[in-house]
Every structure is written in structure tokens, then in C-alpha cells.
N, C-alpha and C positions, 0 to 999 in steps of 0.2 A: 870125120864125124866126131872123133874125139876132140879135134880143135874147135869145132862149132859148139860143142857142149861146154867147153871151157870158157869160151867167149860169152855164152849166155849166162853162165854163172857170174862172170865179172860184171855184166850189165845189171844183173839182178842185185848184186851187192851194192853197186853204185847207186841204183835207184833207191835201194833201202836206206843207204846212208843219207842221200839227199832228202828223202822223206823224213828221216829222223831229224836232220838239220832244220827242215822247214817247220816241223812241229816244235822243235826247241826255240827256233826264232819267233814263232807265233806266241809261244808261252812267254818268252822273254819280253815280246812287245806288249803283251797284256799286262805283265808285271810292271814294266816301265810306265805304261799308260795310267795304270791305277795309282802308281806313286806320283805321277805328274798331276793327276786330278786332286790327290790329297794335298800336294804342295801348293797347287793353285788355290784350293780352299783355305789352306793355312795362310797364304799370302793375302787373300781377301779379308780374312778375319783380322790379320795384323794391320792391314790398311784401315779397316773400320775402327779398330781400337786406336790407331794412330790419329785418325780424324777426330776422335773424341777429345784429344788433347790439343791439336792444332791442325788447321787446314793448310793446303798448299799456298793459298793466297796470303794467309796470315804469316806463313813462314818467311815470306819475302818482305814483311813489314820491318821498318827501320828499328822499331822498339824491340821486336822479337829477335832480330839479328843481334842487337846490342846485348840482350839477355843471354843469347846463345854464346856470344863471344866471352861474356863474363863467366858463364858456366865452364866453357872450355879452358879459360885462363885459370880457373880454380880446380880443374880436372874433376868436375862433377857433372852429373846429368842436369838438364834444364829443370826437371821437376825437383831434384834435390836442391838445386840453387834457389828456386822459387820458394820451396818450403823453408829453407834456412833464412832467406830474406824476410819472408812473412813473419817467421818466429821472432826475428830481431826487431822488426817494426812493432809488432804487438808488445814485445817486452819493453821497448823504449817508450811507447805511448801509453800502455795500460798496465804493464807489469804482469800480464797474464798471456802466455804464449798459446794457451788452448782456447782463447776467446773466439767465438764464431763471428762472422762478418755482420750478422744481424745485430748481435749484442754490441759490437763495436760501433755500428751506425747509430744505434740507439743512444749509446754513451756520448758519441760525438754530437748528435742533435741536441742533447741537453746542455751543451756549452753555448752560452750567449755569444752571438756573432759568428759562430762557426758555419752557419748556413750561407753567409754572404761574403766571406773572405777566407783565404787559405789559412790553415792551422798555424804555419810559421808566422805569417803576418799578424794573426791574432795574438800569438805569444809575444811577438815584438811590441805590439800595441799595449798589451797588459804589462810587459816589463817597463815600457816607457811611463805608463801611468803609475806603476809602483815606485819608479824612480822619482817622479814628481811628488808623490805622497811622502816618500822618505825625506825628500828635500824640505817639504813643508813641515814635516814632523821635526826635522832638525832645527828649522827656524823657530817653531813653537817651543821646542825644548830650550833653545838659547834664550828665548823670551822669558820662559819660566825660571831659568837659572838667574837671569838678570833681576826678575821680580823678587825671587827668593832672597838674593843678596840685598836688594833694596829694603825688603821687609826686615831682614836681620839687622841692618843698619838702623832702620827706624825703631825697632824694638830696643836696641841699645841706647838710642837717643832718648826714648821715652823713659827707660830705666834711670838714665842719668838725671832727667828732669824730675822724676819722682823722688830720687834721693835728695836733690837740691830743694824740692818743695817740702820734704820732711823736716829738714832743719828750719826752713823758713816758716813752716806751719806752726812750729812751737813758738816762735817769736810773735807770729800773728795772733796766736791764742792769748798770749799775755796782753797784747794790745786790745783784743776783744773783751777780755775780762775787765780791763780798765774802762773801756767805752761803755760796757753794760752798767757799771756803777754810776757813771755819769748820766746814762739814760734813765736809770731809776730816779735819780735826783731831779732830772729834768721833767720826768713824767709827773712827779708830785706837783711841780710848779705849773705844768700844763693843765693839771686837773683843776687847780684853783682858777686858772684863766678860763677853762671851759665852762665852769659853773657861772662865772661872771658873764661870759658871752651868751650862755643859755638864757639868763635873765633878760639880757638886752634883746635877744631874738623874740622872747615872749612879748616884750613891750612893743616891738615893731610888727609883730604878726598881725595885729588887728588892722594896722594901716595897710599892710600888704594885701590882706584879704579884700578890703574895700576896693583897692586899686585893681585887683585881679577880677573882681566882679564886673567892674567897669570895662576892663579889657575883654572879658568873655562876651559881653554884650556887643562890643565892636567886632569881635571875631565872628560871631554868629551872623551879624549883618553882612560882613564881607563874604562869608561862605554862601549866604543866600544869593548875593550878587554873582559870585563865581559860578554857582549852579546854573543860574539863568544864562550866563555867558557861554558856559560849556554846552548847554542845550542848543543855543543859537549856533555855535560853531559846529556841533554835530549835524544839525540840519543843513548848514551850509555845505559841509563836506559830503553829506548824503546826496546832494544834487548832482555830483559828478562821481559817484561811487563806482560807476562802471568803468571810468577811465583812470581810476587811481591805481598806482603800482605799489604793492606792499613792500616793506623793507626786506632786504635779503639777509637770511640767517648766515652769519659768517662761518659757523661750524660746518655748514653744508659744503664749504670749499674743500673739505677733506675728500680725496679721491681714492685713497688706498693706503697701504702700509708697507713697511720694510719687513720682509719675511726672513731675510738672511743678509749678513754682512760678510763679505769676503775681502778682508784687509790685505791678503797676500797679493791680490791683483787690483786692489782699490776699487772694488765694485760691490753693488748690492743687488739682491733679488727682490722684485716688487710683486705684490699680490694681484696685479692686473696685467692683462696681456692682450693678444690680438682680438679675443672675443669681447674685450672691453673697449675696443677702438683705439688702442694705444698705437702710436706711429713712431718710427725712428726719428731721432733728433729732438723729441719732446723733452722739455726740462721741467723739473719739479723743485719746489722749495720743501725742505724737511723740517718738521716741528715735532717736539716731544709729545704733544697731545693736542686735540682739537681746540681746547680752551686757549691755547697760545695764539690762535689766529684771530685776534681782536684788534680793533683800531685803538691806538694809544690816545687817551682823552686829552693829553697835554700837547702832543705833536700833531695829532690827526692822521698819523701814518700807521701802517701795519708794521709790527716788529719783524726784523729780519729773521729768517729761519736759521737753524743750526747748521745747515748745509745746502748745497745745490747739487743735483744729479742730472745726467743726460742719458736718455734711453739709447742703448747701442745694439740691443738685440731683442726681438719680440717673438714670443712663442704663444701658443693658444691660451694657456692659463696663467702665464707669468711673463715678466720682462726682466732683462738684465740691464743695469744702468751703471755708468762710470761716475765716480765721485768727482765733481768739478771743484767744489769748495767744501771745506769742513773746518770745524773749530777744534783745536787741540784740547781745550778745557771742557768742551761739551761735544763729545764724539757722537757720530751716528750709530744708533743701536737698533737691534731687532725690536719691532713693535712701534717704532716711530711712524708718524703719519706723514703723508705727502699731499701737497696742494698745488693746483694750477688753476687759476681763475678762469682760464679759457676752456679747459677740458672738464667733462663730466661723463662718466661711463653710462649714466642712466638717462640723460637728456641732452638736448642741444641748446646751449645758451645763445641768446640774441644780444648783439653789441651794436652800439652806435660809436664810431670812432671819429673824433673831431679834433682839430688842432694840429700842431707840428710836433714831431717826435724825433728823438736822437737815439735810435736803436743801436748804432755802431759806436756810441760813446766817443765821438770825435769832437763833442762840444758844439755841434751845429745841428739844430733841429730844422728839418725840411719836410715839405709835403711828400717828397718821394719816399722818405722813411715811414711816413704815415701809411702810404699805400702798401709798403712792405709789411707793416704791422697788421693791417687788415688781411693781407694774404696769409700771414702766419696764423691768425686766429681761425680762418676758414680751413687751413690745412690741419689744424689740431682739433677740428670738429665743431667749431663755433659758426655762427651765422652773423654776418655784418649787414645791418640795414641802415637806411638813410634817416628815418624819422623815429622820434621817441613815441612808442606806442604802449598800450596797456600791458603787453606781455614782454616788455623789454627787461632784460636781466641786468645789464651794466651799461653805463655811459662812460667811455674812456676818453678823457680830455688830456691833450698834450699842451704845449705852450700856445698861448693866444697869438694869432697872427699880428704882426706889428705893422701899423699904418705909417707909410712915409709922409713927408710933408705934403700938404694938399697942393696939387699942381695949379698953376695959374690958368686963367681963362684962355690964354693963347698957347697952351701946351698942346702937343700932338694928340690926336684922337686915341692912339694906342695907349698913351700914358694915362689919359683920362679913363679909358675903359678898364685898365689894370687897377687904377685907384678905386673905381666903383666896385670892381670884383672883390678887392680886399675889404672894402666896407661891408659887403654882404657876408663875407666869411666871418668878420668880427661880430656882426649882428647875430649870425647863426650860432656862433660859439657862445655868446652871452645868453641867447634865448634857450639853448639846450641846457646850459648849466642852471639857469633859473627854473626851467621846467623840471629838471631832475631833483632839485632841492625841494620844489613844491610837492612833487608826487612821490618823494622818498625813494627814487631810483638809486641804487648803489652807484656811487661816482668813484671812478678810479683815475687818478692822475698817472703820469708816466712812472713815478717812483713806486706807487702802490701796485701797479700792474707788474712792474719788473720784480718786486718783492714776492708777489703771489705766484708768479710763474717760475720763480727761481732766478732767472736772468734772461736777457735778450740773447738768443743764440747767435754765435758769430756767423 
């Protein structure tokens, strides 16, 4: 009995211990579960905060990995590395490390050209432009120094001349005083002679007055006759007034002006452009003023301009042209006028082109070059017609076709046909010239046309 009682007590103790251990294990499990839940929440929070900085996909991007490698190499965090890098960039570009991105973008947008090209390329372009301007400034400064030295030398020369003239002037004054005394003496003699001539003129006046009266009568008769003839001529001209062509005002040949001269590149800026129908390759003669574009009464030709230019670039409101020819003694200046007889920004000129031309200056005028000239006129905005009409602006005459020796009656038919064709060309040439002279159509020979368009382009 005593043994059974002892065993029961042992079992009870064991069960009690196991119960206590179970309770302890349960409590421990609850504690660890709570801690695990808190750790899981902290992990999720950390992952959410991490995602605000970078996602897993972005972490594998080559750029991000490069930034991470740079940060590790500097023993810094990525954020610290990015902050320092951003501060360095803002300091280098704007001088303000605290500038926001919005302010930076606004400042960057205010820079001309930054919207279309990288900032470094823009800086390189600006540096190249500055270098070109500095080079041009150095050239201008060298020119100024040269001009200053020339001016100082000229001033010294003038001073020497004035000094020489001072001593020479004293000698001349003595000569003048002597001459004045002789003039006073001569004046007294001339006065006596004038009195004598006055008396002779009074005696001859009556004879001259009678002769003048007779001449006045003759002049009045001639004037009456002239009035009658003018009236007849006006009526005769009035019969064909609808077909007459009025003379062309030469000042109207002015097509624009020189707005700027860029001697560094031997070019000029013109006041006319694409909106004025300017085309590449067009040439112009340059004159100082519109009044210079007049036919010389002695030679019958237009004076050559002070220079020749050729259009090399056309913009909407202006053109750039290279200087083909210019005179050292009469340079091209801002405000000079330009002329091209073919071109007009406000109207389309009509031309009749006849004869043979030598546009390539090889000394041989041909019909082929006549066709080239007609094509050039149309390319520059003119219209080429076949007949002389009432609205014609210019008749352009080249060299007259030359007739060969008249072939004999037994010549081949092809030779006879060619001879007859040349006769018709010569007759047309002479008829057009006579009609132009009769109706006052402006007539341009090859030299006049070449002068007024600057030159025949190559």
C-alpha cells in the first residue's frame, strides 16, 4: 500500500511538471509569435520605404548598378552619393547647391538653343562663336592700328606741307602786292577803254534793234509753223495710241539695297529675299544711287556699276550674296542700290530676245547662247515672248546674224533653205529694232544687259 501511494505521488508530480512545461511552452510560443508578427510588420514597412527609393526591377538597371558601384567605391550610401553628386552639378552649373529642379529647369529653358541640343554642345558652339568673334575683333583691331599709323603719318606730312607753305606764302604775298599795283594801273586803262566801247555800243544798238525786230518776226512765223506741225504729229501719233509703248524709267531698275557689308567673308546682306522672288545664282550690279543708272549720252551705254554680287543664300526677308567684283577706289557700302534688268520684286517683265549672244565670253556669239539667255531670264522671273506688243518692257538684241554669200541656182536644196532662213532672221532682227525705236521700247544690247544684271553667270 505504501509502495502504491509513493508511485501515485510520483505520477502526480510528473503530470504537474508536464503541465507546467506545457503552459510555459504555450506562453513562450505566444511570445515568439507576437515577436514574429511585429518583425513581419517591420519588414513590410521597411520594404515599402525601400520601394519609395528604388524598385527591384530598377535595381537591376545598368545605370543604377553603376551608381551603386560608384557609391560603394566611395564607401557611401547611394542616397549620400546622389545627394553629393547633385550638389556638385548644381554648384558647377548654377552656383547654388540648394536650387530646386523646377528652378533649374526654368533657368535652363531661358538659355537659347538649350531646348534643341545638349548643354555641353551648346557651350562648345558658343565658345566657337566667341573664338570667331575674337578673331574678327583682332583683325579689326589690327586694321585700326594700321589706320591710326597711316593717319599719324598723314598728319605729319600735312604739318610739313603747312610749314613749307608758310614760308612760300610770304613770298607769294609779296608777288600779290606787286600784282595788285599793276592791276590798279591796268584798271584805270581799262576804264577808259570801257567808256570808249560803251559809246560804240550805243551807236550800234539802233542797228541791232532793227535787226532783232526783223528776226523776231521770222521766229514768230517759224513758231506758228512748228505749232501746226506738232499738232499734226500729235494727231498722227494718236491714231495708234493704243499700241504705243511708253519709255521705261531707268530709275525703276533699282531692285533693292545693300543692308550690310561683311568684308571678313567678302559678302553683303541684301534687303530682298525669298518673299521677293530672289533665287540662288542671281547676279546684281551695284550703284551708289538710282541716278547713276542712266544711259551715257555720248556712248549710248549704261555705266558699269561699282561692283557685281551673286546670291548664295536666300532667306524669307533677306539674302546673302558674295562679292564677285568690286573697285578698290569705290568700295561697296551700306545703302548702295542693286539692279538687275531681268528681275523686279513687284512685277514680271516681258522680253523679246533676238540675235546672237556670247554669254560665256569666248568671243563667239551663237544661237545656242541666245536660248541660254532666254532660259536665264525666265529663271530669274522674266517672261520671254516672240512678238513686240504694247506691254513689252525690253527688247534685247544681240549680234545680227551674218548672211553668207548667196548660193548659186544649182546649190543643194538644204543650202538654199538655210540661206532663206538666215534672210528671215535678219529681216526679223531689223524689223524688231525699227519697231522698238518707233514705239520707244527700251532696247538692250548684250553689253547693256550684261551691265544691268551685273554679269552673265558662269
